[in-house]
N, C-alpha and C positions, 0 to 999 in steps of 0.2 A: 196702539199699544201704550201710547204715552198718556192717554186720558186717565184721569183719576190718580195721577202721580201725587197730587197735593193731598190725597187722603192717606195713601199707603205709608209714605215716609214720615210725615208729621205724627201720624197715629203711633207708629212704632217708636219714634224718638221721644215723644212726650211721655209715652207709657213707660219707657225705660228710665227716663229722668224722674218719674214719679216714685221709683223704687227707693232711692235715698231719701226723698221727701217723706215717704211713709215711715222710714226708720226714725227720722227727726220728730215727726208728729207723734209717734208712739212714745218716744222718750219724754215728750212734753205733756203726755196724757190728753191729747186733743181729740175732740169728737170727729174731726175731719179725717182722722187716720183710717177709719174703716172705708170711707168713700174713696180716698186716694189709693188705698191698697187694692180695692176692687178694680179701679181703673188701671192700676199697674198690671194686674193679672189678666184682665179681659183685653185691655189695649195691646199688651205684648203678644197675647195669643193671636188676636185677629190681625194686628199689624204685621206680625211675623209671617202668618199664612199668606196675606196679600202680597208681601214682598217676595216670598218664596215662589208662589205661583207665577207672578210676573216674571221672575228670573227664568223659570222653566219655559214660559211662553217665548221670551226673547231668544233663548237658546234654540228652541224648536224652529223659530222663524229664520234662523241662519241657514237652514236647509231649504232646498228648492221645493216649490209646490209640485205635488204629483196628483194626478187625477185617479180616483178610486171609485169603482162601483161599490155600492153599499146595500146593506139590508138594515133597516131601522127596527129597533126593538124598544118597546116601551113597557115599563112595569108600573107599579103603583106610585113609586116615589122618584124613580130615576129613568133615564133614557140612555140607550146604548146604540152604537153603530158597529156593525160587522163590516170590516174591510174585506172585500171579496177579490180573490185572485183571478187570473185570466180564464180559469175553467169553472168559476163559481164557488170555489172552496173558500172557507173562512180563513183569512190570513191572521187577523187580529180582531178582538172585540174590545172596543174602547167605551168607557163611561164618559158621557158628556157632562161637563161642569156647567150646569144651568140652574137658574132659579126656577121655582115652581111656576111662576107666571110666564116664563119664557120657553117652557117645554113645548116642543112641536113647531116652534117658529123658525128655527134654523133648518132643521131637517124633520121630515115626517114620513109617513108610510108611502107617500107619492114620490119622494126623493129617490132618484136612482144613482146619482153620482155626486161626489163632493171633491173639493180640493183638500189635500192634507199635507202639512209640513211637519216633519219630525220623524221619530223612530216608531214605526207601528208596533214594535214589541214592547215599548215603554210608555211614551207620551208624545203629544204633539198638539197642533192647532188644526181644527176643522173649520172649513169655510164653504160657503156656496161658491160655485164657479164664478170667478172674478175677484175673489179675495176679500169680499165684504162680509160683515157679521161673523167675526171669528169667535170661536169657542175653544177653550182648553179641553182636551180629552186625554184620558189616561187609562192604562190597563189596571183594573182594580183587583186586588187580591182578596178583598173582603166582600164586595157586592157583586154577585153573579147575575147575569142577565137571565130573563125567563127563556126557557127553551120550549117552544111550542111544538105540538104534534101534528099540526096541519101545515099545508103549504098553500101558497097563493095560486089562484087560477092561472093556468098557462105556464107554470113552472114545471120543467120536466122532472120526473121522479129520479131519485138517487138510486143508482144501481150498484150492486155489490157492496162489500164492506158492511159496516154496521154491526151492532151487537147481536142481532138476530139473524145474521146471514147464515147460509148453509156451508160456508167455507170452513 
């Protein structure tokens, strides 16, 4: 979790320091004011996000690792993990924070269990068994996972309940 610390904090601090510099350069009618102001906005936004996510990761890692059975869901842009309870019910659906080129590398359709540290109702860290290759995962209020109408071979049918049941 400590890797890339030299990117997060210097980016945020230099971006914040460029705010007063932008005001001075605008007062002197300098051509550099536009470039510095763009760095102030973009650097503060990205640096702040990087620091915020790292803080949440560290907070989640204070909790013990637990083993969860999962169901992997993949959409066009994002990937999700359903944490499954002891009877196969979905306890939580977490959006994995991954880059496009890393999708399917940590977990994929063949993965049946993961380690999770954090609060399944909010956010946490997902890892392969053993604690390597960690990814931040969170419950998204905006992006919803695809819900498919088929089930995998060998999976027992869900009985009772449901919207179209006779109950």
